[in-house]
FIKOLFI-275860 format. One record per residue (C-alpha): residue number from 1; x, z negated, y. Coordinates in pm, 1 decimal, decimal comma. Layout:
<nodes>
+-----+----------+----------+----------+
:   i :        X :        Z :        Y :
+-----+----------+----------+----------+
: NUM :        X :        Z :        Y :
...
+-----+----------+----------+----------+
</nodes>
This chain:
<nodes>
+-----+----------+----------+----------+
:   i :        X :        Z :        Y :
+-----+----------+----------+----------+
:   1 :     12,9 :     28,6 :    -14,1 :
:   2 :    254,5 :   -105,1 :    227,2 :
:   3 :    541,0 :    204,9 :    283,2 :
:   4 :    922,4 :     52,6 :    293,9 :
:   5 :   1189,5 :    157,1 :    540,0 :
:   6 :   1458,9 :    -10,2 :    697,6 :
:   7 :   1611,1 :   -333,1 :    677,8 :
:   8 :   1290,2 :   -393,7 :    434,5 :
:   9 :   1011,3 :   -287,5 :    725,9 :
:  10 :    677,1 :    -96,4 :    633,1 :
:  11 :    781,2 :    333,2 :    698,2 :
:  12 :    983,7 :    341,0 :    984,2 :
:  13 :    819,6 :    693,8 :   1224,5 :
:  14 :   1126,4 :    764,2 :   1375,5 :
:  15 :   1258,4 :    740,2 :   1742,6 :
:  16 :   1101,8 :   1037,6 :   1874,2 :
:  17 :    775,1 :   1023,7 :   1644,5 :
:  18 :    557,8 :    754,7 :   1806,5 :
:  19 :    609,5 :    570,0 :   2090,5 :
:  20 :    177,0 :    503,5 :   2106,8 :
:  21 :    128,8 :    139,3 :   2055,8 :
:  22 :   -201,6 :    202,3 :   1968,4 :
:  23 :   -151,5 :    492,7 :   1650,7 :
:  24 :   -429,1 :    697,9 :   1575,9 :
:  25 :   -613,9 :    741,0 :   1301,9 :
:  26 :   -435,0 :   1007,8 :   1115,0 :
:  27 :   -154,0 :    806,7 :   1097,5 :
:  28 :   -285,1 :    486,5 :    941,4 :
:  29 :   -370,5 :    837,8 :    665,2 :
:  30 :    -43,5 :    958,1 :    649,2 :
:  31 :    226,5 :    610,1 :    688,0 :
:  32 :    -52,8 :    324,6 :    486,7 :
:  33 :   -214,3 :     43,3 :    670,3 :
:  34 :    104,4 :    -55,2 :    810,4 :
:  35 :    431,4 :    116,1 :    944,3 :
:  36 :    712,2 :     45,3 :   1201,9 :
:  37 :    691,2 :    273,9 :   1521,4 :
:  38 :    967,6 :    235,2 :   1816,5 :
:  39 :    861,1 :     90,8 :   2185,7 :
:  40 :   1168,8 :    230,3 :   2344,4 :
:  41 :   1438,3 :     14,2 :   2119,1 :
:  42 :   1219,7 :   -225,8 :   2013,0 :
:  43 :   1047,9 :   -199,9 :   1621,4 :
:  44 :    726,7 :   -307,8 :   1649,0 :
:  45 :    508,0 :   -357,6 :   1285,7 :
:  46 :    197,3 :   -219,0 :   1358,2 :
:  47 :   -101,0 :   -274,7 :   1135,4 :
:  48 :   -424,7 :   -118,6 :   1073,6 :
:  49 :   -780,2 :   -128,4 :    845,1 :
:  50 :   -938,1 :   -475,5 :    714,2 :
:  51 :   -695,4 :   -611,7 :    475,4 :
:  52 :   -382,4 :   -551,7 :    622,5 :
:  53 :   -490,8 :   -708,8 :    954,5 :
:  54 :   -691,1 :  -1054,2 :    772,4 :
:  55 :   -389,1 :  -1113,2 :    548,6 :
:  56 :   -181,1 :  -1107,5 :    852,4 :
:  57 :   -405,3 :  -1351,9 :   1124,7 :
:  58 :   -472,3 :  -1549,0 :    849,0 :
:  59 :   -258,3 :  -1545,9 :    570,8 :
:  60 :     74,9 :  -1653,1 :    736,9 :
:  61 :    -68,4 :  -1989,3 :    955,1 :
:  62 :    196,5 :  -2014,3 :   1205,2 :
:  63 :    434,2 :  -1758,1 :   1092,4 :
:  64 :    261,8 :  -1531,5 :   1300,7 :
:  65 :    202,4 :  -1712,6 :   1623,1 :
:  66 :    438,5 :  -1607,7 :   1811,1 :
:  67 :    406,4 :  -1391,1 :   2141,8 :
:  68 :    637,4 :  -1095,2 :   2173,6 :
:  69 :    784,9 :  -1037,6 :   2560,0 :
:  70 :    602,2 :   -836,7 :   2763,1 :
:  71 :    817,5 :   -751,1 :   3039,5 :
:  72 :    525,9 :   -749,1 :   3258,8 :
:  73 :    324,5 :  -1080,8 :   3173,5 :
:  74 :    676,9 :  -1284,1 :   3177,4 :
:  75 :    738,6 :  -1153,6 :   3525,9 :
:  76 :    335,6 :  -1263,4 :   3603,9 :
:  77 :    319,8 :  -1598,9 :   3472,6 :
:  78 :    671,6 :  -1704,8 :   3390,7 :
:  79 :    611,0 :  -1817,7 :   3015,1 :
:  80 :    325,9 :  -2052,9 :   3134,4 :
:  81 :    -42,3 :  -2039,2 :   3059,9 :
:  82 :   -188,3 :  -1988,3 :   2655,0 :
:  83 :   -166,9 :  -1608,8 :   2685,3 :
:  84 :    233,3 :  -1541,8 :   2731,5 :
:  85 :    362,3 :  -1883,3 :   2597,9 :
:  86 :    542,6 :  -1742,5 :   2273,1 :
:  87 :    420,8 :  -2109,1 :   2106,8 :
:  88 :     56,3 :  -2088,4 :   1965,0 :
:  89 :   -197,6 :  -2254,5 :   2130,7 :
:  90 :   -395,8 :  -2501,4 :   2055,8 :
:  91 :   -764,9 :  -2404,6 :   1976,7 :
:  92 :   -989,3 :  -2547,5 :   2261,2 :
:  93 :  -1352,9 :  -2448,6 :   2370,6 :
:  94 :  -1459,4 :  -2410,1 :   2733,7 :
:  95 :  -1708,4 :  -2603,3 :   2878,5 :
:  96 :  -2060,6 :  -2489,0 :   2789,9 :
:  97 :  -2250,8 :  -2212,5 :   2991,5 :
:  98 :  -2560,4 :  -2262,0 :   3185,8 :
:  99 :  -2890,0 :  -2075,2 :   3278,1 :
: 100 :  -2830,4 :  -1681,6 :   3322,4 :
: 101 :  -2740,5 :  -1516,8 :   3634,9 :
: 102 :  -2740,9 :  -1121,8 :   3570,3 :
: 103 :  -3120,5 :  -1086,7 :   3640,6 :
: 104 :  -3114,1 :  -1212,6 :   3944,6 :
: 105 :  -2819,7 :   -970,9 :   4056,0 :
: 106 :  -3041,6 :   -680,9 :   3889,8 :
: 107 :  -3318,5 :   -877,4 :   4122,5 :
: 108 :  -3204,7 :   -772,5 :   4449,6 :
: 109 :  -3158,3 :   -413,0 :   4404,5 :
: 110 :  -3551,2 :   -416,6 :   4350,6 :
: 111 :  -3597,7 :   -115,6 :   4076,0 :
: 112 :  -3330,6 :     83,0 :   4286,1 :
: 113 :  -3012,4 :    228,9 :   4085,7 :
: 114 :  -2845,0 :    -71,7 :   4074,5 :
: 115 :  -2436,6 :    -52,4 :   4002,7 :
: 116 :  -2358,0 :   -219,6 :   3653,3 :
: 117 :  -2042,6 :   -312,1 :   3746,3 :
: 118 :  -2166,7 :   -539,5 :   3987,6 :
: 119 :  -2362,9 :   -709,2 :   3695,8 :
: 120 :  -1988,8 :   -733,2 :   3583,3 :
: 121 :  -1872,2 :   -900,1 :   3876,4 :
: 122 :  -2140,6 :  -1108,2 :   3989,3 :
: 123 :  -2265,2 :  -1254,4 :   3631,1 :
: 124 :  -2047,0 :  -1267,5 :   3397,7 :
: 125 :  -1750,9 :  -1323,7 :   3616,1 :
: 126 :  -1848,9 :  -1612,2 :   3775,6 :
: 127 :  -1911,1 :  -1787,5 :   3449,9 :
: 128 :  -1606,5 :  -1775,4 :   3360,9 :
: 129 :  -1495,3 :  -1877,1 :   3745,7 :
: 130 :  -1714,7 :  -2177,3 :   3703,5 :
: 131 :  -1489,0 :  -2298,7 :   3422,1 :
: 132 :  -1210,7 :  -2314,6 :   3678,6 :
: 133 :  -1465,3 :  -2366,7 :   4033,8 :
: 134 :  -1783,2 :  -2328,8 :   4081,4 :
: 135 :  -1946,7 :  -2024,1 :   4395,5 :
: 136 :  -2207,4 :  -1881,9 :   4514,4 :
: 137 :  -2238,4 :  -1497,1 :   4462,3 :
: 138 :  -2184,6 :  -1413,2 :   4865,9 :
: 139 :  -1897,5 :  -1651,8 :   4895,5 :
: 140 :  -1634,5 :  -1458,4 :   5048,3 :
: 141 :  -1382,7 :  -1679,3 :   4845,7 :
: 142 :  -1581,6 :  -1548,3 :   4576,9 :
: 143 :  -1598,7 :  -1175,5 :   4658,6 :
: 144 :  -1219,7 :  -1144,3 :   4721,6 :
: 145 :  -1138,4 :  -1293,7 :   4411,0 :
: 146 :  -1343,3 :  -1025,8 :   4208,8 :
: 147 :  -1183,0 :   -766,6 :   4412,0 :
: 148 :   -819,0 :   -943,7 :   4317,4 :
: 149 :   -924,6 :   -958,9 :   3977,6 :
: 150 :  -1049,3 :   -573,2 :   3924,8 :
: 151 :   -763,8 :   -432,0 :   4092,1 :
: 152 :   -535,3 :   -628,2 :   3833,4 :
: 153 :   -675,4 :   -501,5 :   3538,8 :
: 154 :   -686,2 :   -176,2 :   3665,5 :
: 155 :   -385,1 :   -181,4 :   3709,8 :
: 156 :   -227,4 :   -332,5 :   3427,0 :
: 157 :   -394,2 :     -9,5 :   3213,2 :
: 158 :   -203,7 :    233,3 :   3391,6 :
: 159 :     60,9 :    443,0 :   3193,8 :
: 160 :    306,4 :    361,3 :   3466,3 :
: 161 :    272,3 :    -23,1 :   3351,6 :
: 162 :    285,8 :     69,1 :   2970,7 :
: 163 :    637,7 :    240,1 :   3034,1 :
: 164 :    720,0 :    -35,2 :   3263,4 :
: 165 :    654,2 :   -249,5 :   2934,2 :
: 166 :    898,3 :      7,2 :   2751,8 :
: 167 :   1169,5 :     23,1 :   2931,7 :
: 168 :   1284,7 :   -268,2 :   3131,8 :
: 169 :   1534,7 :    -77,3 :   3357,9 :
: 170 :   1246,8 :    129,9 :   3557,1 :
: 171 :   1217,7 :   -263,9 :   3700,1 :
: 172 :   1484,7 :   -177,6 :   3963,2 :
: 173 :   1467,6 :    190,6 :   3974,5 :
: 174 :   1124,7 :    272,2 :   4050,6 :
: 175 :    926,5 :   -104,0 :   4136,1 :
: 176 :    643,8 :     -7,2 :   3898,7 :
: 177 :    566,1 :   -342,2 :   3895,8 :
: 178 :    529,1 :   -481,8 :   4242,2 :
: 179 :    172,1 :   -395,9 :   4309,6 :
: 180 :     24,4 :   -591,2 :   4017,3 :
: 181 :    260,4 :   -865,7 :   4107,9 :
: 182 :    115,1 :   -919,9 :   4455,5 :
: 183 :   -265,7 :   -908,3 :   4376,6 :
: 184 :   -157,7 :  -1191,2 :   4110,8 :
: 185 :     17,0 :  -1340,4 :   4387,6 :
: 186 :   -264,0 :  -1346,8 :   4606,4 :
: 187 :   -516,7 :  -1529,0 :   4280,1 :
: 188 :   -253,1 :  -1742,9 :   4262,7 :
: 189 :   -292,8 :  -1875,7 :   4593,7 :
: 190 :   -670,1 :  -1907,7 :   4591,5 :
: 191 :   -597,7 :  -2105,7 :   4270,1 :
: 192 :   -406,9 :  -2296,7 :   4439,2 :
: 193 :   -616,6 :  -2385,3 :   4804,4 :
: 194 :   -878,3 :  -2441,0 :   4504,6 :
: 195 :   -660,2 :  -2718,7 :   4341,7 :
: 196 :   -543,0 :  -2903,0 :   4714,7 :
: 197 :   -916,4 :  -2919,0 :   4734,6 :
: 198 :  -1017,1 :  -3054,4 :   4381,0 :
: 199 :   -717,0 :  -3322,4 :   4387,1 :
: 200 :   -890,4 :  -3663,3 :   4364,4 :
: 201 :   -748,1 :  -3916,2 :   4605,4 :
: 202 :   -625,1 :  -4142,0 :   4321,3 :
: 203 :   -487,1 :  -4054,9 :   3981,4 :
: 204 :   -790,6 :  -4061,5 :   3696,9 :
: 205 :  -1034,8 :  -4089,0 :   3915,7 :
: 206 :  -1325,2 :  -3821,5 :   4055,3 :
: 207 :  -1560,7 :  -3647,2 :   3828,4 :
: 208 :  -1450,1 :  -3404,6 :   3581,9 :
: 209 :  -1689,7 :  -3081,7 :   3670,5 :
: 210 :  -1462,5 :  -2822,5 :   3541,6 :
: 211 :  -1170,5 :  -2712,7 :   3330,0 :
: 212 :   -946,0 :  -2727,8 :   3719,6 :
: 213 :  -1026,3 :  -3099,4 :   3695,3 :
: 214 :   -915,1 :  -3145,6 :   3357,6 :
: 215 :   -600,5 :  -2990,0 :   3411,5 :
: 216 :   -572,8 :  -3152,3 :   3740,0 :
: 217 :   -619,5 :  -3521,5 :   3578,5 :
: 218 :   -411,6 :  -3460,8 :   3308,6 :
: 219 :   -137,4 :  -3388,3 :   3515,6 :
: 220 :   -200,5 :  -3669,8 :   3720,6 :
: 221 :   -104,3 :  -3889,4 :   3397,4 :
: 222 :    195,5 :  -3955,4 :   3170,6 :
: 223 :    307,8 :  -3624,4 :   3095,8 :
: 224 :    639,4 :  -3607,4 :   2996,5 :
: 225 :    697,9 :  -3257,4 :   2852,5 :
: 226 :    593,3 :  -3107,6 :   3189,0 :
: 227 :    327,9 :  -2949,8 :   3038,8 :
: 228 :     55,2 :  -3049,7 :   3316,3 :
: 229 :    309,5 :  -2954,7 :   3602,1 :
: 230 :     92,9 :  -2750,4 :   3883,5 :
: 231 :    292,2 :  -2456,4 :   3807,0 :
: 232 :    124,2 :  -2418,3 :   3442,9 :
: 233 :   -169,3 :  -2551,5 :   3560,3 :
: 234 :   -218,3 :  -2257,7 :   3783,2 :
: 235 :   -107,5 :  -2029,8 :   3490,3 :
: 236 :   -365,1 :  -2173,6 :   3279,1 :
: 237 :   -650,5 :  -2114,9 :   3527,0 :
: 238 :   -482,1 :  -1776,3 :   3598,4 :
: 239 :   -574,1 :  -1684,8 :   3238,0 :
: 240 :   -879,7 :  -1822,3 :   3211,1 :
: 241 :   -981,1 :  -1641,4 :   3507,9 :
: 242 :   -825,5 :  -1315,6 :   3433,9 :
: 243 :   -866,7 :  -1296,8 :   3090,4 :
: 244 :  -1255,1 :  -1451,4 :   3076,0 :
: 245 :  -1390,2 :  -1258,0 :   3406,9 :
: 246 :  -1249,4 :   -937,4 :   3248,9 :
: 247 :  -1354,2 :   -975,4 :   2854,5 :
: 248 :  -1695,3 :  -1142,3 :   2936,4 :
: 249 :  -1806,4 :   -911,6 :   3217,3 :
: 250 :  -1719,4 :   -558,0 :   3094,4 :
: 251 :  -1873,4 :   -706,4 :   2759,7 :
: 252 :  -2180,5 :   -757,5 :   2950,4 :
: 253 :  -2146,6 :   -420,2 :   3208,5 :
: 254 :  -2156,4 :   -254,3 :   2845,0 :
: 255 :  -2460,2 :   -417,7 :   2663,6 :
: 256 :  -2687,8 :   -269,4 :   2974,2 :
: 257 :  -2501,0 :     42,8 :   2938,1 :
: 258 :  -2587,8 :    103,1 :   2528,0 :
: 259 :  -2929,2 :    -49,7 :   2641,3 :
: 260 :  -2981,7 :    171,4 :   2886,0 :
: 261 :  -2874,7 :    415,3 :   2635,8 :
: 262 :  -3039,4 :    374,8 :   2378,2 :
: 263 :  -3422,4 :    223,8 :   2452,4 :
: 264 :  -3497,2 :    191,7 :   2129,7 :
: 265 :  -3276,3 :    -91,0 :   2059,8 :
: 266 :  -3411,6 :   -250,1 :   2373,6 :
: 267 :  -3734,2 :   -220,4 :   2307,0 :
: 268 :  -3705,3 :   -387,1 :   1984,8 :
: 269 :  -3512,6 :   -705,5 :   2139,5 :
: 270 :  -3710,5 :   -749,0 :   2391,5 :
: 271 :  -3993,4 :   -737,5 :   2170,4 :
: 272 :  -3828,4 :   -980,2 :   1993,3 :
: 273 :  -3725,0 :  -1197,2 :   2320,4 :
: 274 :  -4152,7 :  -1196,4 :   2410,2 :
: 275 :  -4244,7 :  -1295,1 :   2112,7 :
: 276 :  -4046,0 :  -1608,6 :   2067,7 :
: 277 :  -3987,4 :  -1656,6 :   2398,5 :
: 278 :  -4342,7 :  -1640,5 :   2525,5 :
: 279 :  -4344,3 :  -1566,9 :   2922,6 :
: 280 :  -4166,8 :  -1714,2 :   3122,3 :
: 281 :  -3928,0 :  -1963,6 :   2913,8 :
: 282 :  -3582,4 :  -1863,9 :   3024,0 :
: 283 :  -3314,0 :  -1803,2 :   2672,9 :
: 284 :  -3166,1 :  -2164,0 :   2596,2 :
: 285 :  -2849,7 :  -2145,8 :   2311,7 :
: 286 :  -3066,3 :  -2365,1 :   2082,5 :
: 287 :  -3316,3 :  -2014,6 :   2089,4 :
: 288 :  -2996,3 :  -1776,5 :   1919,7 :
: 289 :  -3110,3 :  -1857,2 :   1566,3 :
: 290 :  -3492,3 :  -1786,8 :   1621,6 :
: 291 :  -3361,7 :  -1424,1 :   1815,1 :
: 292 :  -3141,1 :  -1263,7 :   1476,6 :
: 293 :  -3267,5 :   -904,3 :   1637,5 :
: 294 :  -3099,8 :   -995,2 :   1969,4 :
: 295 :  -2822,9 :  -1157,1 :   1849,4 :
: 296 :  -2745,2 :   -856,2 :   1602,7 :
: 297 :  -2717,2 :   -593,7 :   1928,7 :
: 298 :  -2546,7 :   -827,5 :   2147,5 :
: 299 :  -2280,7 :   -890,6 :   1801,3 :
: 300 :  -2293,6 :   -490,1 :   1769,8 :
: 301 :  -2221,9 :   -400,6 :   2083,9 :
: 302 :  -1904,1 :   -608,9 :   2068,6 :
: 303 :  -1835,8 :   -444,7 :   1753,3 :
: 304 :  -1931,4 :    -58,1 :   1901,0 :
: 305 :  -1697,8 :    -93,3 :   2198,8 :
: 306 :  -1396,2 :   -265,5 :   2055,9 :
: 307 :  -1327,7 :   -470,3 :   2430,7 :
: 308 :   -918,3 :   -484,8 :   2380,0 :
: 309 :   -802,3 :   -320,1 :   2040,9 :
: 310 :   -452,2 :   -508,7 :   2032,5 :
: 311 :   -325,9 :   -839,5 :   2131,1 :
: 312 :     53,4 :   -850,3 :   1988,4 :
: 313 :    249,0 :  -1115,1 :   1844,1 :
: 314 :    600,3 :  -1198,3 :   1709,0 :
: 315 :    722,1 :  -1351,0 :   1405,6 :
: 316 :    794,6 :  -1709,3 :   1476,3 :
: 317 :   1031,7 :  -1706,7 :   1144,2 :
: 318 :   1123,8 :  -1472,9 :    898,8 :
: 319 :    814,4 :  -1348,6 :    750,4 :
: 320 :    675,6 :  -1209,5 :    473,2 :
: 321 :    399,2 :  -1020,3 :    431,4 :
: 322 :    268,0 :   -736,3 :    240,0 :
: 323 :    534,4 :   -801,5 :     14,1 :
: 324 :    839,0 :   -718,5 :    274,7 :
: 325 :   1037,3 :   -948,3 :    502,0 :
: 326 :   1005,2 :   -963,7 :    817,1 :
: 327 :   1265,4 :  -1122,0 :   1035,5 :
: 328 :   1227,9 :  -1390,4 :   1338,3 :
: 329 :   1100,7 :  -1247,5 :   1620,3 :
: 330 :    972,9 :   -852,6 :   1477,0 :
: 331 :    696,0 :   -808,5 :   1736,7 :
: 332 :    365,4 :   -774,5 :   1497,3 :
: 333 :     18,5 :   -515,6 :   1640,2 :
: 334 :   -247,4 :   -609,3 :   1483,1 :
: 335 :   -468,5 :   -336,5 :   1565,5 :
: 336 :   -851,6 :   -497,9 :   1617,1 :
: 337 :   -999,7 :   -156,8 :   1648,1 :
: 338 :   -863,0 :    -22,0 :   1341,4 :
: 339 :  -1069,3 :   -352,9 :   1190,3 :
: 340 :  -1388,3 :   -277,0 :   1363,9 :
: 341 :  -1369,5 :     75,7 :   1256,2 :
: 342 :  -1250,8 :     69,1 :    960,4 :
: 343 :  -1489,5 :    289,2 :    709,9 :
: 344 :  -1478,8 :     41,4 :    372,7 :
: 345 :  -1658,0 :   -283,1 :    594,3 :
: 346 :  -1917,7 :    -98,7 :    826,8 :
: 347 :  -2156,6 :    155,9 :    732,3 :
: 348 :  -2160,0 :    342,6 :   1085,5 :
: 349 :  -1827,3 :    187,0 :   1211,6 :
: 350 :  -1881,8 :    446,9 :   1504,9 :
: 351 :  -2269,9 :    420,1 :   1570,2 :
: 352 :  -2468,2 :    163,9 :   1756,7 :
: 353 :  -2626,3 :     -6,2 :   1428,9 :
: 354 :  -2805,6 :   -370,5 :   1499,5 :
: 355 :  -2867,3 :   -351,4 :   1068,6 :
: 356 :  -2463,9 :   -433,7 :   1055,4 :
: 357 :  -2524,6 :   -735,6 :   1136,8 :
: 358 :  -2915,6 :   -810,9 :    958,4 :
: 359 :  -3005,1 :   -839,2 :    607,7 :
: 360 :  -3276,0 :   -674,9 :    441,1 :
: 361 :  -3531,6 :   -907,3 :    503,8 :
: 362 :  -3385,8 :   -921,8 :    886,0 :
: 363 :  -3179,0 :  -1210,6 :    891,9 :
: 364 :  -2876,0 :  -1259,4 :   1121,0 :
: 365 :  -2596,6 :  -1226,2 :    887,1 :
: 366 :  -2256,8 :  -1264,8 :   1018,0 :
: 367 :  -1929,1 :  -1031,5 :    914,9 :
: 368 :  -1596,3 :  -1110,4 :    794,9 :
: 369 :  -1441,3 :   -781,4 :    923,4 :
: 370 :  -1633,0 :   -893,8 :   1283,5 :
: 371 :  -1274,5 :  -1006,1 :   1519,6 :
: 372 :  -1328,2 :   -931,4 :   1843,1 :
: 373 :  -1184,0 :  -1201,7 :   1932,6 :
: 374 :   -930,2 :  -1248,0 :   1710,1 :
: 375 :   -846,2 :  -1506,5 :   1447,9 :
: 376 :   -656,6 :  -1724,1 :   1331,0 :
: 377 :   -409,0 :  -1984,5 :   1520,4 :
: 378 :   -419,0 :  -1712,0 :   1779,0 :
: 379 :   -810,6 :  -1674,4 :   1846,3 :
: 380 :   -910,7 :  -1659,7 :   2155,6 :
: 381 :   -961,2 :  -2041,2 :   2310,3 :
: 382 :  -1240,3 :  -1900,1 :   2564,7 :
: 383 :  -1438,4 :  -1779,4 :   2234,8 :
: 384 :  -1720,7 :  -2041,7 :   2241,6 :
: 385 :  -1785,0 :  -2007,4 :   2622,2 :
: 386 :  -1764,1 :  -1652,8 :   2589,0 :
: 387 :  -2038,1 :  -1620,5 :   2274,8 :
: 388 :  -2260,9 :  -1839,0 :   2517,8 :
: 389 :  -2262,5 :  -1662,7 :   2818,7 :
: 390 :  -2334,5 :  -1381,0 :   2707,1 :
: 391 :  -2584,6 :  -1446,0 :   2504,3 :
: 392 :  -2797,4 :  -1636,8 :   2803,9 :
: 393 :  -2710,7 :  -1408,7 :   2984,2 :
: 394 :  -2789,8 :  -1108,0 :   2750,5 :
: 395 :  -3081,5 :  -1207,0 :   2674,8 :
: 396 :  -3204,1 :  -1324,0 :   3021,8 :
: 397 :  -3121,4 :   -979,0 :   3134,7 :
: 398 :  -3345,6 :   -779,6 :   2900,6 :
: 399 :  -3667,0 :  -1073,2 :   2953,6 :
: 400 :  -3666,3 :   -986,0 :   3267,9 :
: 401 :  -3568,8 :   -625,9 :   3289,4 :
: 402 :  -3575,5 :   -261,5 :   3145,3 :
: 403 :  -3326,6 :   -103,8 :   3209,0 :
: 404 :  -3376,1 :    250,1 :   3263,2 :
: 405 :  -3109,2 :    537,9 :   3370,5 :
: 406 :  -3158,4 :    687,8 :   3743,6 :
: 407 :  -3454,2 :    911,0 :   3841,8 :
: 408 :  -3390,2 :   1285,1 :   3727,8 :
: 409 :  -3190,2 :   1185,4 :   3420,7 :
: 410 :  -3221,8 :   1135,8 :   3066,7 :
: 411 :  -3101,0 :    823,7 :   2830,5 :
: 412 :  -2867,1 :   1102,3 :   2643,7 :
: 413 :  -2688,9 :   1157,9 :   3006,3 :
: 414 :  -2521,2 :    799,2 :   3017,5 :
: 415 :  -2163,5 :    850,9 :   2983,8 :
: 416 :  -1985,6 :    601,1 :   2707,5 :
: 417 :  -1625,1 :    730,2 :   2730,6 :
: 418 :  -1428,4 :    444,9 :   2834,8 :
: 419 :  -1284,1 :    412,9 :   3148,7 :
: 420 :   -874,5 :    370,6 :   3245,5 :
: 421 :   -790,2 :     -7,7 :   3232,7 :
: 422 :   -636,6 :   -276,9 :   3076,1 :
: 423 :   -931,8 :   -378,3 :   2806,1 :
: 424 :  -1202,2 :    -85,2 :   2713,1 :
: 425 :  -1453,8 :    -59,3 :   3047,6 :
: 426 :  -1724,9 :    187,1 :   3079,1 :
: 427 :  -1714,6 :    405,8 :   3357,2 :
: 428 :  -1874,8 :    323,6 :   3638,1 :
: 429 :  -2254,5 :    447,7 :   3663,0 :
: 430 :  -2600,4 :    333,0 :   3706,4 :
: 431 :  -2888,7 :    224,4 :   3619,3 :
: 432 :  -3199,8 :    123,9 :   3728,8 :
: 433 :  -3339,6 :   -208,3 :   3622,9 :
: 434 :  -3767,3 :   -198,3 :   3634,4 :
: 435 :  -3921,9 :   -587,9 :   3638,3 :
: 436 :  -4110,7 :   -659,9 :   3332,5 :
: 437 :  -4459,6 :   -803,9 :   3341,0 :
: 438 :  -4413,3 :  -1042,0 :   3040,9 :
: 439 :  -4075,6 :  -1194,0 :   3154,4 :
: 440 :  -4134,9 :  -1219,0 :   3529,1 :
+-----+----------+----------+----------+
</nodes>
């Protein structure tokens, strides 16, 4: 199943053959589920398909818990924060999400075509930012923060930044990293200001109302290792705001777009919401078990879009994987997109099929190959918060509004071609949110 290459690594493609960190399906068919690519001078093992990725993420424990040095993230975070740190983070849950806010954004447009990006930035983003600070929608600091985050995510997805990570000597020559660092520093300045405003007058005093409050108060106590020093606290807050805002809000934007493109699926969700919740009662987290089809559709959206195709890892010690010895420090890329599109695990992986998460009796079922948050000791630390926020926002939006293409356009004309960014973003376009009598 694995192809051996130099130094015992899986089959080596050679320097000139493939420098793409996300190899296409034909490469996996030709070289097997694991192969080695050259990213500049760095040999990187790529894993594809459910079996190979599952073995790596769940079968290696702490051995595959490291994070390889990615130059742009080293410059942004300086090794701090849970994402950039080379040591494995502990599993942490964010604060529970509260009432849905995407519906109020759609309401402001009065049934006229509204940009789905406003749902992304005003709705789900607020839930992620609440982990650090409570904002009103039109708060100028909030609006500025969202604009900066959006620009950073676009810049991180540009080919020039990928080239910069592969060939570090371009740092001094072309200064490709400067624009993104300027935007990140502006975000960091906002976070420092918020920290200073929320710092309690005495150590350990004051209510803990957010993730930022908890970090600040921990830093005021005994901290012999400096884990809660100001620089690392800012790095942790930066990770939470940047990563949580982009992933959760982009998923919600995809969900709105796909409901507009698949009206029959949207109709079934709304029928279930009306039947279970009744008129007017907003969804609550405890309603999830009573809404199997709604849950299945939301999971299927995440399965269909493959929002974050991969996050690289690194062997923390010499590691046996698939019968081969990977030396300490070997970068490993488990392609999550290949798991979510694995034909051995999904009946119709390239179609929006809520039935992937339903049994013959319409009950919700979990799927082992559903790994949008990754798995193992490097699983997304915000998974609990993201799941809660997405359910409340998605259910609340569809309970109150029918999502339709703009006048004169059909559902088939809605474009689902991903836009260029750090994550798999949908293209910018408009939908109409028409109020539903049942959900008012």
